[in-house]
C-alpha positions in Angstrom: -24.4 -47.2 71.3 -22.1 -44.2 71.0 -23.6 -41.0 72.6 -20.5 -38.7 72.8 -20.1 -36.1 70.1 -17.1 -34.1 68.9 -18.2 -30.5 68.9 -16.4 -27.4 67.6 -16.9 -23.8 66.7 -14.8 -21.3 64.7 -15.4 -18.0 62.9 -14.5 -17.2 59.3 -15.1 -14.8 56.5 -15.5 -15.1 52.7 -13.1 -12.7 50.9 -14.9 -13.4 47.6 -18.0 -11.7 49.0 -16.4 -8.4 49.8 -18.6 -5.3 49.8 -17.2 -1.8 50.2 -14.1 -3.3 51.8 -16.1 -5.3 54.3 -16.9 -9.0 54.6 -19.7 -10.9 56.4 -18.7 -13.0 59.3 -19.7 -16.7 59.4 -19.7 -19.2 62.2 -18.9 -22.8 61.4 -20.5 -25.4 63.7 -18.9 -28.9 63.5 -20.4 -32.1 65.1 -18.8 -35.4 64.5 -16.9 -34.1 61.5 -20.0 -32.6 59.8 -20.0 -28.9 59.2 -22.6 -26.3 58.7 -22.0 -22.5 58.2 -24.3 -19.8 59.5 -24.0 -16.2 58.5 -23.9 -13.7 61.4 -25.4 -10.2 61.0 -22.0 -8.6 61.4 -19.6 -7.2 58.9 -15.8 -6.5 59.4 -13.2 -4.7 57.4 -11.2 -7.4 55.6 -7.9 -5.8 56.7 -9.0 -5.9 60.3 -9.8 -9.7 60.3 -7.3 -12.2 61.6 -7.9 -15.3 59.5 -5.6 -17.5 61.6 -7.2 -16.7 64.9 -10.7 -16.3 63.6 -11.4 -12.9 65.2 -10.7 -9.1 64.8 -7.0 -8.1 64.9 -7.2 -4.3 65.3 -6.1 -2.9 68.6 -9.0 -0.5 68.8 -12.2 -0.4 70.9 -14.0 -1.7 67.8 -11.9 -4.9 67.8 -12.7 -5.5 71.5 -16.4 -5.0 70.8 -16.3 -7.4 67.9 -14.4 -10.1 69.8 -16.8 -9.9 72.7 -19.7 -10.3 70.3 -18.0 -13.4 68.8 -17.4 -14.8 72.3 -21.1 -14.3 73.2 -22.0 -16.2 70.0 -19.6 -19.0 71.0 -21.1 -19.3 74.5 -24.7 -19.3 73.2 -23.9 -22.1 70.7 -22.3 -24.0 73.5 -25.4 -23.6 75.7 -27.5 -24.9 72.8 -25.2 -28.0 72.5 -25.5 -28.7 76.3 -29.2 -28.2 76.3 -29.7 -30.8 73.5 -27.4 -33.1 75.5 -29.4 -32.7 78.7 -32.7 -33.2 76.9 -31.3 -36.3 75.2 -32.1 -34.9 71.8 -30.4 -35.8 68.5 -27.2 -33.6 68.3 -26.2 -32.5 64.8 -24.7 -29.3 63.5 -28.1 -28.4 62.0 -30.0 -29.1 65.3 -27.6 -26.7 67.1 -28.1 -24.1 64.4 -31.9 -24.5 64.7 -31.7 -24.2 68.5 -29.6 -21.1 68.2 -32.0 -19.5 65.7 -35.1 -20.8 67.5 -36.3 -22.5 64.3 -36.2 -26.1 65.4 -39.4 -28.2 65.1 -41.4 -29.1 68.1 -40.1 -32.2 69.7 -41.3 -35.5 68.2 -43.8 -37.5 70.3 -44.8 -41.1 70.6 -48.2 -40.7 68.9 -46.5 -38.7 66.0 -44.0 -41.6 65.5 -46.7 -44.3 65.5 -48.9 -42.4 63.1 -45.9 -41.8 60.8 -44.9 -45.5 60.9 -48.4 -46.7 60.1 -48.9 -44.2 57.4 -45.6 -44.9 55.6 -46.0 -48.6 56.0 -49.5 -48.7 54.6 -48.2 -49.2 51.0 -45.6 -51.9 51.9 -47.2 -54.1 54.6 -49.9 -56.6 54.0 -53.2 -55.6 55.5 -53.1 -58.3 58.2 -49.7 -57.1 59.4 -50.8 -53.4 59.2 -53.9 -54.3 61.2 -51.7 -55.7 64.0 -49.8 -52.3 64.0 -53.1 -50.5 64.5 -53.9 -52.9 67.4 -50.5 -52.1 69.1 -51.3 -48.4 68.6 -54.6 -48.9 70.3 -52.9 -50.5 73.4 -50.3 -47.7 73.5 -53.0 -45.1 73.6 -54.9 -47.0 76.4 -51.6 -47.3 78.3 -50.9 -43.6 78.0 -54.4 -42.7 79.1 -55.0 -45.3 81.9 -51.5 -45.7 83.4 -49.4 -42.7 82.4 -52.4 -40.2 82.7 -51.1 -38.5 79.6 -52.3 -37.8 76.1 -48.9 -38.2 74.7 -45.2 -38.4 75.5 -42.0 -36.9 74.0 -39.8 -39.6 72.5 -37.0 -38.4 74.8 -39.1 -39.4 77.8 -39.2 -43.1 76.8 -36.8 -45.3 78.7 -36.4 -48.8 80.1 -39.0 -48.2 82.8 -41.6 -47.2 80.1 -41.0 -50.4 78.3 -41.3 -52.5 81.5 -44.5 -50.6 82.6 -46.0 -51.1 79.1 -45.3 -54.9 79.3 -46.9 -55.1 82.8 -49.9 -53.2 81.4 -50.3 -55.7 78.5 -49.9 -58.7 80.7 -52.6 -57.5 83.1 -55.1 -56.1 80.6 -58.5 -57.8 80.6 -60.5 -57.1 77.4 -64.2 -56.7 77.9 -65.2 -58.9 75.0 -63.4 -62.1 76.2 -62.2 -63.4 79.5 -58.6 -64.5 78.9 -55.8 -61.9 78.8 -52.9 -61.9 76.4 -50.4 -64.8 76.1 -46.7 -64.1 76.7 -46.0 -64.2 73.0 -49.0 -61.9 72.3 -47.4 -59.3 74.7 -44.0 -59.8 73.1 -45.5 -59.2 69.6 -46.8 -55.8 70.7 -43.4 -54.9 72.2 -41.7 -56.1 69.0 -43.8 -53.7 66.9 -43.1 -50.8 69.3 -39.4 -51.7 69.0 -39.6 -51.5 65.2 -41.2 -48.1 65.4 -38.5 -46.8 67.8 -35.8 -48.2 65.5 -37.4 -46.1 62.8 -37.2 -43.0 65.1 -33.5 -43.7 65.5 -33.0 -43.8 61.8 -34.9 -40.6 61.4 -32.7 -39.1 64.1 -35.8 -38.3 66.2 -34.1 -39.9 69.2 -30.4 -40.6 70.0 -31.0 -43.4 72.6 -32.8 -46.7 72.1 -35.2 -47.3 75.0 -35.0 -51.0 74.2 -31.2 -51.1 74.5 -31.2 -53.1 77.7 -34.6 -54.9 77.2 -34.7 -58.5 76.2 -37.7 -60.2 74.5 -39.0 -63.3 76.2 -40.7 -65.4 73.5 -41.9 -68.9 74.6 -41.6 -71.7 72.1 -45.1 -73.0 71.4 -45.9 -76.2 69.4 -48.0 -75.2 66.4 -51.2 -77.2 66.3 -52.0 -79.3 63.3 -54.4 -82.1 62.2 -53.5 -85.7 62.2 -54.1 -87.8 59.1 -57.2 -89.3 60.7 -58.7 -85.8 61.7 -58.0 -84.5 58.2 -59.7 -87.5 56.6 -62.8 -87.1 58.9 -63.2 -83.6 57.6 -62.8 -84.7 54.0 -65.3 -87.6 54.3 -68.0 -85.6 56.2 -71.1 -85.0 54.1 -72.2 -81.4 54.8 -75.7 -80.7 53.7 -75.4 -76.9 54.1 -73.7 -75.4 51.1 -71.8 -72.6 52.9 -70.3 -75.1 55.4 -69.3 -77.5 52.5 -67.6 -74.6 50.7 -65.5 -73.6 53.7 -64.6 -77.2 54.2 -63.4 -77.4 50.6 -61.3 -74.2 51.1 -59.8 -75.6 54.3 -58.9 -79.0 52.8 -57.5 -77.2 49.8 -55.2 -75.2 52.1 -54.2 -78.4 53.9 -52.9 -79.8 50.6 -51.3 -76.6 49.4 -50.0 -74.8 52.4 -51.5 -71.6 51.1 -52.9 -69.0 53.5 -56.5 -68.0 53.4 -55.8 -64.6 51.8 -53.6 -66.3 49.1 -56.4 -68.8 48.2 -59.0 -66.0 48.0 -56.8 -64.3 45.3 -56.1 -67.4 43.2 -57.2 -67.0 39.5 -57.0 -69.5 36.6 -53.8 -67.6 35.5 -52.1 -69.0 38.6 -52.5 -72.6 37.3 -49.5 -73.4 35.0 -47.9 -76.5 33.5 -44.8 -77.5 35.4 -41.6 -79.1 34.0 -43.3 -82.5 34.8 -46.2 -81.5 32.5 -48.5 -81.5 35.5 -50.6 -78.6 36.9 -48.9 -76.4 39.4 -50.0 -73.3 41.4 -47.6 -70.4 40.9 -48.3 -67.3 43.0 -46.8 -65.0 45.6 -47.7 -64.7 49.3 -49.7 -61.6 50.1 -47.9 -61.3 53.4 -44.3 -61.3 52.1 -44.6 -61.2 48.3 -42.3 -64.3 48.2 -43.0 -66.5 45.2 -44.7 -69.9 45.9 -44.9 -72.9 43.6 -47.0 -75.9 44.7 -47.8 -79.0 42.8 -51.6 -79.7 42.5 -52.3 -83.1 44.0 -55.3 -85.2 42.8 -57.4 -84.2 45.8 -56.9 -80.5 45.1 -57.8 -81.1 41.4 -61.1 -82.5 42.5 -61.9 -79.4 44.6 -60.9 -77.1 41.8 -63.1 -79.0 39.3 -66.0 -78.6 41.7 -65.9 -74.8 41.4 -65.1 -74.4 37.7 -68.7 -73.6 37.0 -69.4 -71.7 40.2 -71.1 -68.5 39.1 -69.9 -66.2 42.0 -66.3 -67.3 41.6 -66.5 -66.9 37.8 -68.0 -63.4 38.1 -65.0 -62.2 40.1 -62.5 -64.2 38.0 -61.2 -66.3 40.8 -61.0 -70.0 41.5 -63.1 -69.8 44.6 -66.1 -67.5 45.6 -65.3 -64.7 48.0 -66.1 -65.2 51.7 -65.1 -63.0 54.6 -62.5 -64.1 57.1 -65.0 -63.6 59.9 -67.6 -66.0 58.4 -64.8 -68.5 57.7 -63.8 -68.6 61.3 -67.4 -69.1 62.4 -68.0 -71.9 59.9 -64.8 -73.7 60.8 -66.0 -73.9 64.4 -69.2 -75.6 63.1 -67.1 -78.0 61.0 -64.9 -78.9 64.1 -68.0 -79.6 66.2 -69.7 -81.7 63.4 -66.5 -83.8 62.9 -65.8 -84.2 66.7 -62.5 -82.4 66.5 -61.6 -80.6 69.7 -58.9 -78.4 68.2 -59.6 -74.8 67.3 -59.8 -75.0 63.5 -58.2 -72.1 61.7 -56.5 -71.6 58.3 -53.2 -71.4 60.3 -53.9 -75.0 61.3 -54.4 -75.9 57.6 -51.0 -74.5 56.8 -49.4 -76.3 59.7 -51.1 -79.5 58.6 -49.6 -79.2 55.1 -46.2 -78.8 56.6 -46.4 -81.7 59.0 -49.0 -84.3 58.2 -49.1 -84.0 54.4 -45.4 -83.3 53.6 -42.8 -83.7 56.3 -44.3 -86.9 57.8 -44.4 -88.4 54.3 -40.7 -87.9 53.7 -40.7 -84.6 51.7 -37.4 -82.9 52.4 -37.6 -79.8 54.7 -35.9 -77.7 52.0 -38.7 -78.5 49.5 -41.4 -77.8 52.2 -39.8 -74.5 53.0 -39.9 -73.5 49.3 -43.6 -74.5 49.0 -44.5 -72.6 52.1 -42.8 -69.4 50.8 -40.4 -69.2 53.7 -37.3 -67.1 53.2 -35.3 -68.9 56.0 -35.1 -72.6 56.6 -35.2 -71.9 60.3 -38.8 -70.8 60.0 -39.7 -74.2 58.5 -37.9 -76.1 61.2 -40.6 -75.1 63.6 -42.9 -77.5 61.7 -40.3 -80.3 61.6 -42.0 -82.3 64.3 -41.6 -86.1 64.4 -45.0 -87.7 64.4 -45.7 -90.9 66.3 -46.4 -92.8 63.0 -43.0 -91.6 61.6 -41.2 -92.7 64.8 -42.8 -96.1 64.4 -41.8 -96.4 60.8 -38.2 -95.3 61.5 -37.9 -97.8 64.4 -39.3 -100.6 62.1 -36.6 -99.8 59.5 -34.0 -99.8 62.2 -35.1 -103.2 63.4 -34.8 -104.5 59.9 -31.3 -103.2 59.6 -30.2 -104.6 63.0 -31.9 -107.9 62.2 
C-alpha cells in the first residue's frame, strides 16, 4: 500500500475579485495532484503582487512584512502535514486545511466504525448475517474492556499487534453459558468481519493504513456433516405422535429434498410454486441470505409434505405453505428427533441443506453445476465443498470399472 504523498503549497490572487485596487491572497494546498484553495485574511495591491513568484514584489517594509506572513503560513501548513503523517491520519488537501483552521472532526474510533458499519448494513444484510456482526461487536467491546482496559480506541492506534491480541482473546474466551470455547474457524469469522469493517474505514478515508496488511487468515477445512440415505429414511419413516415434533420433521425432510434454508422455507407462499418447462411443479424463490434466485423441482416426497399442510389453518392464515415456528424451537425439536431416531449427529437445517447436496443429488449423479444452481450458489467453488464421494458411489463406480475391464 502506498503511504507517501506529494505535497505542495503556493500563493496566488484573483485579479477578477479586485476591490479598491487590492486583491485577496489565496493559498493553494496540493496533495497527490488534488488542489484546494483557502482564502487568507490578507489583501495586497495588485500592482505589488509578483504572480510568477507568488509573493509581494515591492521593495518596501510592507513587502517584507507580507512575505514573512506568507512564510509563516507555509511553515504552519507544513507542520499540519507532518502532524497528520506522525499520527497516521488520512492526508488530503482538505484534511490539511481543516487541521490549519482547527475545524477537523474528532478522530474516528473503533466503536464509531463498528456502529456505522452495522447501521448502514442493516438494510442490505440478511438478519442472520447482521446478527453475527453484532456478536463480533460484543466480543470487541469485551476485548477493549477486559484486555485493553479501554472504553474505545482511535482507529490510528490499531495495528498488527491489536489483531494478534484480539485473536488470542477469542481463542481463550470461555463463555459462561457453555463449556467449549470457539473453534478456529469461529475465531477467523470474527476477524473476517473486523477486517471487512476496517476495509470500510479505508474507503471512507478514516485510516490510511490497513492493520490487517500483514495478517493471514487461518481457516481449517472442515467436512460438512450430512445424513446418509439410511439416516434420512429413518427420520422419514418414524411415526411421531406429538404434532409439533412431526411438523418440524416435515420441515426438515422438505429441506433435505429442496436444499432450502430454514428462513427460505418459512417465507414460501403458494405464489412460489410454478409450472416449469417440463409441465411439473417447481419452487421459484430467492435466498434470503444473498437474494440469489433459486429454482428447485418438487419431487414426489415434497409434494406429499406440501399436500399435508394445504388445509393447515395457521399456515393459511399467514399465507405461507408452512406454519410459523421459531428457530429456537426448531433447534430444540430437532434434538428430540435425533434422539428418537437414534441419530448421533447434531441435527440442524444446515445438515438438511448438506444432505440435499450430497446424499440426495450429487451421490445420485446430478451434475455439480445443476446442484450449484439449485443451492443458489454464486460460485461453483462453494458447491465443490459438498462434492464428497460417498462409499456407495465408490462401490458403484468400481463395479462399473470392473465391467469395463472384464
